[in-house]
C-alpha positions in Angstrom: 0.0 0.0 -0.1 2.8 2.3 0.9 4.4 2.1 -2.5 1.3 3.4 -4.4 1.1 6.6 -2.0 2.5 9.7 -3.7 4.5 11.7 -1.1 5.3 15.3 -2.4 8.7 16.2 -0.8 7.8 16.7 2.8 11.0 14.8 3.9 13.3 15.9 1.1 12.0 19.5 0.9 12.0 18.9 -3.0 9.0 19.9 -5.2 8.4 16.3 -6.4 5.2 17.4 -8.2 7.2 19.8 -10.4 10.1 17.3 -11.0 7.8 14.7 -12.3 5.9 17.1 -14.4 9.1 18.2 -16.2 10.1 14.7 -16.4 6.9 13.8 -18.1 7.3 16.7 -20.5 10.2 15.1 -22.0 8.4 11.6 -22.1 5.4 13.3 -23.8 7.0 14.7 -26.6 6.7 11.8 -29.1 3.1 11.6 -28.0 2.6 15.4 -29.1 4.1 14.4 -32.4 1.6 11.7 -32.9 -1.2 14.1 -32.1 0.2 16.5 -34.6 0.5 13.9 -37.2 -3.3 13.2 -36.5 -4.4 16.7 -36.6 -2.5 17.1 -40.0 -4.2 14.2 -41.4 -7.7 15.4 -40.3 -7.0 18.8 -42.0 -5.9 17.3 -45.2 -8.9 15.1 -45.1 -11.0 18.0 -44.7 -9.2 19.9 -47.6 -9.9 16.9 -50.0 -13.6 16.7 -48.8 -13.8 20.6 -49.7 -12.3 20.0 -53.1 -14.7 17.1 -53.6 -17.6 19.4 -52.7 -16.4 21.9 -55.5 -16.0 19.2 -58.0 -19.4 17.8 -57.1 -21.1 21.2 -57.8 -19.1 21.5 -61.1 -20.2 17.7 -62.0 -23.8 19.0 -61.6 -23.2 21.9 -63.9 -21.7 19.5 -66.4 -24.7 17.2 -66.2 -27.0 20.1 -66.9 -24.8 21.2 -69.9 -25.0 17.5 -71.2 -28.9 18.3 -71.8 -29.7 19.2 -75.4 -32.2 21.8 -74.0 -29.0 24.0 -73.3 -28.2 24.1 -77.0 -31.7 24.2 -78.3 -33.2 27.3 -76.9 -35.9 28.1 -79.4 -37.6 31.2 -80.1 -41.1 31.5 -81.7 -42.1 34.5 -83.7 -45.5 35.3 -85.0 -46.4 37.7 -87.8 -49.5 38.6 -86.0 -49.8 38.1 -82.4 -53.3 39.4 -82.3 -54.6 36.3 -84.2 -51.9 33.6 -83.2 -49.1 33.4 -80.7 -46.6 30.6 -80.2 -44.0 29.3 -77.9 -41.3 26.5 -78.5 -39.5 23.9 -76.4 -36.0 22.7 -77.1 -37.6 19.7 -78.7 -38.9 21.8 -81.6 -37.1 21.9 -84.8 -36.0 25.3 -86.6 -39.0 25.5 -88.9 -41.8 27.7 -90.1 -45.7 27.3 -90.0 -48.3 29.2 -91.9 -51.9 29.4 -90.7 -54.2 30.5 -93.5 -57.4 30.3 -91.8 -59.2 29.9 -88.3 -62.8 29.2 -88.9 -63.9 29.1 -85.3 -62.2 29.2 -81.8 -62.7 26.4 -79.3 -65.3 27.3 -76.6 -66.6 25.6 -73.4 -70.0 24.2 -73.3 -72.5 26.3 -71.0 -76.0 25.7 -69.8 -78.2 28.5 -68.1 -81.3 28.0 -66.0 -84.0 28.5 -68.6 -87.7 28.8 -67.8 -90.1 27.2 -70.2 -92.6 30.0 -70.2 -90.5 33.0 -69.6 -86.8 32.8 -70.6 -86.1 35.9 -68.2 -87.6 34.2 -65.0 -85.1 32.8 -62.5 -85.3 30.0 -60.1 -86.9 32.0 -57.1 -90.8 32.1 -56.6 -90.6 35.9 -55.8 -88.2 37.8 -57.9 -87.9 40.3 -55.0 -87.0 37.7 -52.6 -84.1 35.7 -54.0 -83.0 32.3 -52.9 -80.7 32.4 -49.8 -77.9 30.1 -51.0 -76.5 29.7 -47.4 -79.6 28.1 -45.8 -80.6 24.4 -45.8 -82.4 23.6 -49.0 -85.4 21.8 -47.1 -86.0 24.8 -45.1 -86.3 27.1 -48.2 -88.1 24.6 -50.6 -91.0 27.0 -50.7 -88.7 29.8 -52.0 -88.0 28.0 -55.2 -90.2 28.6 -58.2 -90.7 24.9 -58.9 -91.7 22.2 -56.4 -89.0 19.7 -55.1 -90.0 16.3 -54.2 -88.1 15.0 -51.2 -87.2 11.7 -50.4 -87.2 10.0 -46.8 -84.3 7.9 -45.7 -80.6 8.3 -44.8 -77.7 9.3 -46.9 -74.7 7.0 -46.3 -71.3 6.6 -47.4 -68.9 3.8 -46.6 -65.1 3.1 -47.5 -64.0 -0.7 -47.5 -60.3 -1.5 -47.3 -59.8 -4.9 -49.2 -57.5 -7.1 -47.3 -57.6 -10.1 -49.7 -58.8 -10.8 -53.3 -62.5 -11.3 -53.1 -65.8 -10.8 -55.3 -68.1 -10.3 -52.0 -68.1 -7.6 -49.5 -70.7 -6.4 -46.9 -71.6 -2.9 -45.7 -70.9 -2.8 -42.0 -73.2 0.2 -41.1 -76.5 -1.7 -42.0 -78.5 -2.7 -38.8 -80.6 -5.5 -40.4 -81.7 -6.6 -37.0 -83.6 -3.3 -36.4 -85.1 -3.3 -39.9 -82.7 -1.0 -41.4 -82.0 -1.8 -45.2 -80.5 -0.4 -48.4 -83.1 1.4 -50.7 -82.9 -0.4 -54.0 -85.9 0.9 -55.9 -84.9 4.5 -56.6 -84.1 5.0 -60.2 -84.4 1.2 -61.0 -84.3 0.9 -64.9 -83.5 -2.6 -66.3 -82.1 -3.6 -62.9 -79.7 -0.7 -62.9 -79.9 1.3 -59.6 -78.8 4.9 -60.7 -78.7 6.5 -57.2 -76.2 4.2 -55.8 -72.4 4.7 -56.6 -69.9 2.2 -56.1 -66.2 3.0 -57.0 -63.1 0.7 -56.7 -59.9 2.8 -56.7 -61.9 5.7 -58.4 -63.3 3.4 -61.2 -66.9 3.4 -61.2 -68.9 0.1 -61.3 -72.5 -0.2 -62.7 -74.7 -1.1 -59.8 -77.5 -3.5 -60.3 -80.0 -5.7 -58.3 -80.2 -8.5 -60.9 -78.3 -11.4 -62.2 -76.4 -12.7 -64.1 -73.6 -9.9 -63.8 -71.2 -8.9 -66.5 -67.6 -7.3 -66.1 -67.6 -4.0 -64.7 -70.9 -4.6 -62.6 -71.8 -5.0 -59.0 -75.0 -6.4 -57.2 -76.2 -5.1 -54.1 -79.0 -6.4 -52.0 -81.2 -4.7 -49.3 -78.9 -6.2 -46.6 -75.8 -4.4 -48.0 -74.2 -7.3 -49.5 -72.0 -6.3 -52.5 -71.3 -9.1 -55.2 -68.9 -8.1 -58.0 -68.3 -10.0 -61.3 -64.7 -9.1 -61.3 -62.3 -10.2 -58.6 -61.4 -7.1 -56.4 -57.6 -7.3 -55.6 -56.1 -7.0 -52.1 -55.2 -3.4 -51.2 -58.0 -2.0 -53.1 -60.3 0.5 -51.8 -64.1 0.2 -52.5 -66.2 3.4 -51.9 -70.0 3.0 -51.7 -72.5 6.0 -51.7 -76.0 4.5 -50.9 -79.4 5.0 -49.1 -81.1 3.4 -46.4 -84.6 3.4 -45.4 -83.9 4.9 -42.1 -81.1 6.0 -39.8 -80.4 4.3 -36.3 -78.1 5.8 -33.7 -77.3 4.0 -30.6 -75.0 5.4 -28.0 -74.0 5.4 -24.3 -74.1 8.8 -22.7 -70.7 9.8 -21.1 -72.2 12.2 -18.8 -75.6 13.3 -17.6 -77.0 15.7 -20.2 -80.3 17.2 -21.6 -78.9 17.6 -25.1 -78.2 15.0 -27.8 -76.8 16.0 -31.3 -77.9 13.6 -34.1 -75.3 12.7 -36.7 -77.7 14.1 -39.5 -80.0 16.9 -40.0 -83.3 17.7 -42.0 -85.1 15.2 -39.9 -88.6 14.0 -41.1 -90.7 14.5 -38.0 -93.1 11.6 -38.0 -90.1 9.2 -38.4 -88.5 10.1 -35.2 -88.4 7.8 -32.3 -86.3 8.0 -29.2 -85.8 4.9 -26.8 -84.1 4.6 -23.3 -85.0 3.3 -20.0 -87.5 0.9 -21.4 -89.6 3.8 -22.7 -90.4 5.1 -26.3 -90.6 8.8 -27.2 -92.1 10.2 -30.5 -92.3 13.4 -32.3 -95.6 15.5 -32.4 -95.7 17.3 -35.6 -98.6 19.5 -34.6 -97.3 20.6 -31.2 -93.6 20.4 -32.6 -92.4 18.5 -29.4 -91.1 15.2 -28.2 -93.9 13.3 -26.3 -94.2 10.1 -24.1 -96.7 7.5 -24.9 -99.4 9.5 -22.9 -98.9 12.5 -25.0 -96.8 14.6 -22.3 -94.0 16.7 -23.5 -90.5 15.4 -22.5 -88.4 17.7 -24.9 -88.0 19.3 -28.2 -86.1 18.7 -31.5 -84.7 21.2 -34.1 -85.6 19.1 -37.1 -83.3 21.2 -39.2 -80.2 20.7 -37.2 -81.0 17.4 -35.5 -80.4 18.8 -32.0 -82.5 17.2 -29.2 -83.2 19.1 -26.1 -84.9 17.1 -23.1 -86.8 18.8 -20.4 -85.0 16.7 -17.8 -81.4 15.3 -17.8 -80.8 11.7 -19.0 -78.4 10.1 -16.5 -75.0 9.1 -17.2 -74.3 5.6 -18.9 -77.7 5.6 -20.1 -78.2 3.8 -23.5 -80.2 5.8 -25.9 -81.5 4.5 -29.4 -82.8 7.1 -31.9 -84.4 6.1 -35.1 -85.3 8.7 -37.7 -85.4 9.4 -41.5 -84.0 12.5 -43.1 -85.1 14.5 -46.2 -82.7 14.1 -49.2 -82.9 14.1 -53.0 -80.4 12.8 -55.7 -79.4 14.1 -59.0 -76.6 13.4 -61.7 -74.4 15.1 -64.0 -72.7 13.3 -67.1 -69.9 15.0 -69.2 -67.5 13.3 -71.7 -63.8 13.0 -71.6 -61.1 13.5 -74.4 -61.8 9.9 -75.8 -65.6 10.7 -76.0 -66.2 8.3 -72.9 -69.1 9.4 -70.5 -68.1 10.4 -67.1 -71.0 10.5 -64.6 -71.3 11.7 -61.0 -74.2 11.0 -58.7 -75.0 13.3 -55.8 -77.1 12.6 -52.7 -78.0 15.9 -51.1 -79.3 16.2 -47.4 -82.0 18.5 -46.6 -79.9 20.8 -44.4 -77.1 21.3 -47.0 -77.3 24.7 -48.7 -77.2 25.6 -52.3 -73.5 26.8 -51.7 -72.7 23.4 -50.5 -74.1 21.7 -53.5 -72.4 24.1 -55.8 -69.0 23.4 -54.0 -69.5 19.6 -54.3 -70.3 19.9 -58.0 -67.3 22.1 -58.7 -64.8 19.8 -56.8 -66.2 16.6 -58.5 -64.6 14.7 -61.4 -67.3 15.8 -64.0 -65.2 18.9 -64.8 -67.9 21.5 -64.5 -68.1 24.9 -62.9 -71.6 25.9 -61.3 -72.4 29.2 -60.0 -75.6 31.3 -58.9 -75.9 34.7 -60.1 -78.2 36.8 -57.8 -78.8 39.6 -60.1 -80.3 37.4 -62.8 -81.4 34.7 -60.3 -80.0 32.1 -62.6 -77.6 29.1 -62.3 -75.1 28.3 -64.8 -73.1 25.0 -65.7 -69.9 25.4 -67.7 -67.3 22.7 -68.8 -63.9 23.5 -67.3 -62.4 22.4 -70.7 -63.1 23.9 -74.1 -64.0 21.6 -77.1 -66.8 19.2 -78.5 -66.3 16.0 -76.7 -69.7 14.5 -77.4 -70.4 14.6 -81.3 -73.8 13.1 -80.9 -75.3 15.4 -78.2 -74.8 17.8 -75.4 -71.6 18.2 -73.4 -73.4 18.6 -70.3 -76.3 16.3 -69.3 -78.3 16.7 -66.2 -80.6 14.3 -64.4 -82.9 14.4 -61.4 -85.7 16.9 -60.4 -83.5 19.3 -58.5 -81.4 20.1 -61.7 -83.9 19.8 -64.3 -87.0 21.2 -62.8 -86.0 23.4 -59.7 -82.8 24.9 -61.3 -84.5 24.7 -64.6 -81.5 23.0 -66.6 -84.0 20.6 -68.3 -85.1 23.2 -70.8 -81.7 24.8 -71.1 -80.1 25.0 -74.6 -76.5 24.3 -74.6 -74.2 26.9 -75.9 -70.6 26.6 -76.9 -68.9 23.2 -76.7 -67.2 23.4 -80.0 -63.6 22.8 -81.2 -61.2 25.3 -82.8 -61.1 24.8 -86.5 -58.3 26.1 -88.6 -55.7 25.4 -91.4 -52.1 25.0 -90.8 -49.5 24.4 -93.6 -52.4 23.5 -95.8 -54.0 20.9 -93.5 -57.4 21.6 -92.2 -57.7 20.3 -88.7 -59.4 20.7 -85.2 -58.4 21.0 -81.7 -60.5 20.8 -78.6 -58.5 23.8 -77.0 -57.2 27.1 -78.4 -53.9 26.3 -77.2 -52.4 23.0 -78.6 -48.8 21.5 -79.3 -47.4 20.4 -82.5 -43.8 19.0 -82.5 -42.5 21.0 -79.7 -44.6 24.2 -80.6 -47.3 25.4 -78.5 -49.8 27.5 -80.6 -52.5 29.7 -79.1 -55.3 31.0 -81.3 -56.5 34.4 -80.4 -59.1 35.3 -83.0 -60.7 34.1 -86.1 -59.8 35.0 -89.7 -60.5 33.8 -93.2 -58.4 32.8 -96.4 -59.2 36.3 -97.5 -57.2 37.8 -94.7 -53.4 37.8 -94.6 -52.0 34.5 -93.3 -50.2 34.1 -90.0 -46.6 32.9 -90.2 -44.9 31.3 -87.2 -41.0 31.1 -87.4 -39.0 28.7 -85.0 -35.4 29.9 -84.7 -32.6 29.1 -82.3 -32.1 31.7 -79.6 -28.4 32.3 -80.0 -28.1 34.8 -77.2 -29.7 32.2 -74.7 -27.4 29.4 -75.8 -24.4 31.8 -75.5 -25.5 32.7 -71.9 -25.7 29.1 -71.2 -22.2 28.2 -72.3 -20.9 31.5 -70.7 -22.4 30.7 -67.3 -21.0 27.3 -67.4 -17.5 28.4 -68.2 -17.6 31.0 -65.5 -18.5 28.3 -63.0 -15.7 26.1 -64.4 -13.3 28.9 -64.1 -14.2 29.6 -60.5 -13.7 26.0 -59.6 -10.5 25.6 -61.5 -9.2 28.8 -59.7 -10.1 27.4 -56.1 -8.4 24.2 -56.9 -5.3 25.9 -58.5 -5.0 28.0 -55.4 -5.2 25.0 -53.2 -2.5 22.9 -54.8 -0.3 26.0 -55.0 -0.5 27.0 -51.3 2.7 27.5 -49.4 3.6 24.9 -46.9 4.8 26.3 -43.6 6.7 23.5 -41.9 7.7 25.7 -39.0 4.1 25.9 -37.9 3.0 22.5 -36.8 -0.4 22.0 -35.1 -0.5 23.4 -31.6 -0.4 21.2 -28.5 -3.1 21.7 -25.8 -0.4 23.2 -23.7 0.6 25.8 -26.2 -2.8 26.8 -27.0 -3.2 27.6 -23.1 -0.5 30.1 -23.4 -2.0 31.9 -26.6 -5.0 34.1 -27.2 -7.8 33.0 -29.6 -6.4 35.5 -32.3 -3.0 34.0 -32.1 -4.3 30.4 -32.3 -6.2 31.5 -35.4 -3.3 33.0 -37.1 -0.9 30.1 -36.2 -3.4 27.4 -37.5 -4.0 29.3 -40.6 -0.4 28.8 -41.6 -0.5 25.3 -40.1 -3.4 24.2 -42.3 -1.7 25.8 -45.5 -0.2 23.7 -48.3 -1.5 20.3 -47.0 -2.5 19.5 -50.7 0.4 21.4 -52.4 1.1 19.7 -55.7 -1.3 17.0 -54.8 -1.1 14.3 -57.7 -4.9 13.6 -57.7 -5.8 17.2 -58.1 -2.9 18.1 -60.3 -3.6 15.3 -62.7 -7.2 16.0 -62.6 -6.7 19.5 -63.8 -4.5 18.3 -66.5 -7.1 15.9 -67.7 -9.8 18.4 -67.7 -7.5 20.8 -69.8 -7.2 17.9 -72.3 -11.0 17.2 -72.3 -11.3 20.8 -73.6 -8.3 21.0 -75.9 -8.6 17.6 -78.0 -11.1 17.8 -81.1 -14.2 15.7 -81.1 -14.4 13.1 -83.9 -18.0 12.9 -85.0 -19.3 12.9 -88.5 -22.3 14.9 -87.3 -20.2 17.8 -86.6 -19.2 20.4 -89.1 -15.4 20.0 -89.6 -14.8 23.5 -89.0 -16.4 23.1 -85.5 -14.6 20.1 -84.1 -12.7 21.9 -81.4 -13.2 24.5 -78.8 -10.9 27.0 -80.2 -12.8 26.9 -83.6 -15.8 28.4 -81.8 -13.9 31.0 -79.6 -13.2 29.0 -76.5 -9.4 28.8 -75.6 -7.4 28.1 -72.6 -5.6 30.9 -70.7 -1.8 31.1 -71.8 -0.9 31.8 -68.2 0.1 28.5 -66.5 -0.7 29.9 -63.2 -4.4 29.9 -64.1 -4.4 26.2 -64.1 -6.4 25.9 -67.4 -9.0 28.6 -67.1 -11.0 29.1 -70.2 -11.2 32.5 -72.2 -14.3 33.3 -74.4 -14.2 35.3 -77.8 -17.9 36.3 -77.5 -18.2 37.5 -81.1 -16.7 34.2 -82.4 -18.8 32.0 -80.2 -22.1 33.8 -81.1 -21.4 33.6 -85.0 -20.7 29.9 -84.4 -23.9 29.2 -82.7 -25.7 31.5 -85.2 -24.3 29.5 -88.2 -24.5 26.0 -86.9 -26.3 25.4 -83.6 -26.6 21.5 -84.3 -22.7 21.2 -84.7 -22.2 23.3 -81.5 -24.6 20.8 -79.6 -22.8 17.7 -80.9 -19.4 19.5 -80.0 -20.5 19.5 -76.3 -22.7 16.3 -76.0 -21.7 13.6 -78.5 -21.8 10.2 -77.2 -19.2 7.7 -78.2 -17.2 4.6 -77.2 -13.8 6.5 -77.2 -12.8 9.9 -75.7 -12.1 11.3 -79.2 -15.8 10.5 -80.1 -17.3 11.9 -77.0 -18.5 15.5 -76.7 -16.6 17.9 -74.4 -19.1 17.6 -71.5 -19.3 13.9 -71.8 -15.6 13.8 -71.4 -15.6 16.2 -68.7 -18.3 14.4 -66.6 -16.2 11.3 -66.8 -13.1 13.0 -65.7 -14.7 14.7 -62.7 -16.2 11.6 -61.7 -12.8 9.8 -61.9 -11.2 12.5 -59.8 -14.1 12.4 -57.2 -13.7 8.6 -56.9 -10.0 8.8 -56.2 -10.4 11.6 -53.7 -13.2 9.3 -52.0 -10.6 6.5 -51.8 -8.2 8.7 -50.1 -10.3 11.0 -47.9 -13.7 9.5 -47.9 -17.0 10.9 -47.4 -18.6 12.5 -44.2 -20.9 9.5 -43.8 -18.1 7.0 -44.1 -16.4 5.3 -41.3 -12.5 5.5 -41.3 -11.9 2.0 -42.2 -13.4 2.7 -45.6 -10.6 5.2 -46.9 -6.8 5.6 -46.8 -6.5 8.7 -44.5 -9.3 7.1 -42.3 -7.2 4.0 -41.9 -4.1 6.2 -41.1 -6.0 7.9 -38.4 -7.2 4.6 -36.7 -3.6 3.5 -36.8 -2.4 6.8 -35.1 -5.3 6.6 -32.6 -4.0 3.1 -31.7 -0.5 4.2 -31.4 -1.6 7.3 -29.4 -3.9 5.1 -26.9 -0.9 2.7 -26.4 1.5 5.6 -25.8 -0.7 7.3 -23.3 -1.0 4.0 -21.4 2.7 3.8 -21.5 3.1 7.3 -20.1 0.9 6.4 -17.3 3.0 3.6 -16.4 6.1 5.8 -16.6 4.6 8.4 -14.4 3.6 5.8 -11.9 7.2 4.7 -12.0 8.6 8.1 -11.3 6.3 8.6 -8.3 7.1 5.1 -6.8 10.8 6.1 -7.2 10.3 9.4 -5.4 8.1 8.2 -2.9 10.6 5.5 -2.0 13.2 8.2 -1.7 11.0 10.3 0.4 10.3 7.5 2.8 14.2 6.5 3.0 15.0 10.2 3.8 12.2 10.3 6.5 13.4 7.1 8.0 17.0 8.6 8.0 15.6 11.6 9.7 14.1 9.7 12.2 17.3 7.6 13.1 19.3 10.7 13.2 16.6 12.2 15.7 16.7 9.1 17.8 20.6 9.2 18.1 20.8 12.8 18.7 18.2 12.4 21.6 20.1 9.3 22.8 23.5 10.9 22.9 22.1 14.1 24.2 20.4 12.4 27.0 23.6 10.2 28.3 25.8 13.4 28.5 23.3 15.0 30.5 23.1 12.1 32.9 
């Protein structure tokens, strides 16, 4: 135990702490050297990665310059933009088009509410009291000019997630034990149920209540069983919009309450039944109240909103069951898509929904129409969102249901518009559904009609020399900027008299002094680096060597021939210089050859375009740097410097263990010396005391 104690010079009078510290400084010097080597490797690794970031950004620019769109910047010019305008993409050829006639412009089909007896009459019964578009439709039924027949039942919607391939499914929200069933008789024509909508992943199926089935059909029965002819695959989604004869809500009250809110509104009064505690309560339409079996009032209900208010609280945890019907109606809209196929949407509207709500539902549906109500004229319009004639045999917009055809008066409306644009281009008489259309990369927009007796409109497609020049110039600026940074890095002065600072040295310096020192210590770590130096040389060759491609005009096979040369100053590291006039002239004269010069493909470097070569070269440089310095996401054992760092870390750890042992040894030696001196002192004192005591006696 005594040998492990550290005695700090009490016996000898020596400063053992300082002596050991000084001895350890000498012992620690090799460790400082190892740590400095590690720091230099870390700085060098970071410098490499910084260069790789520059090259990565340059490679992205090169990738963009490999796209033909950088060299095919087309400009479209119209001789009469009041009649026809045009724009061109890079895929357009340099060409000209002549439009000699525009017989008619494309227009969207429109229908407007039309009264059969008075075309000026709107949809409101009283012209001075227009329809309130924000109120529930059932509550304002009497405000419409025409009568609407309401249905009684419940509007339902259910989504089924298909967990395995199947042809049969069952709606889960049908309480058959309580007499709830799916309504199947509405709109039944030849077994087809028009009001019920079934979609599988957005595809509409024909709903029938008959057999046998055909592909694209689904049978539904009153219990909510769906039977498809087609197998519905796993992970599909089946959405069903349907109607039941009544709604049944059953709930356990979480707290004592007088108020219950039904899930639906626009309640049919004589259908209402409330059950709890063994009692049944009904609605009295005359007194407008909820009564018990003896005719006594127990509460009220707002039929429009479906809110029940009882006269006395119903206790917590009471199970209440409410059965009712709601007022609703249905309608449909059919339009046609670009291939002439009918697109139909069916709508079920609850009585407490407003006209605004119905309009919003129509406008956001898949039928592609826009509806709006104009309060000034008191009319409603339906307009296709697309121009053109998609139904050659009839109207573009077909409405069904009493609400649209009678109440909103679309049944007698005459459709306007819905025609294709008709024109003659380069001698070809043709049509388009839209006034804006694309031909071979050129987008034309017809603005006005004109005949063959009027001046023709010419559209010229040419290459935009200035835009192509700017694309090339901007790239060369980026290239020169990158080359300059790399050249500066491999030309940095190396200050070997400024090694990395040790922790002890840093403690004796200010932050500014440390910053200035490390600026020099980090300098020149990539001086004359072979990877970067050879990379710059290869990039210079990429630009200098001609491109052997038969598609290129012989006079434009080399960069110098189009006005791009390398700087004669070797210190610039191969920066490029542009003769703007010469480059623009080459682009103007032969844009196809300029494009090929930059982006040709081939099996050999001589066949490859300059950007193709450059991309490969940069890729190769980056790969070599990665092998040397890795990426930030890599571990040290994946690249050379990292492996060296791991080796240094192992050596540092081993050396630190050795230093600890040396320090312990020094302390043991000095402790032993102190103990020996202490024993000698004790013996000396004993002798002195002994001799001194004998003489005195």
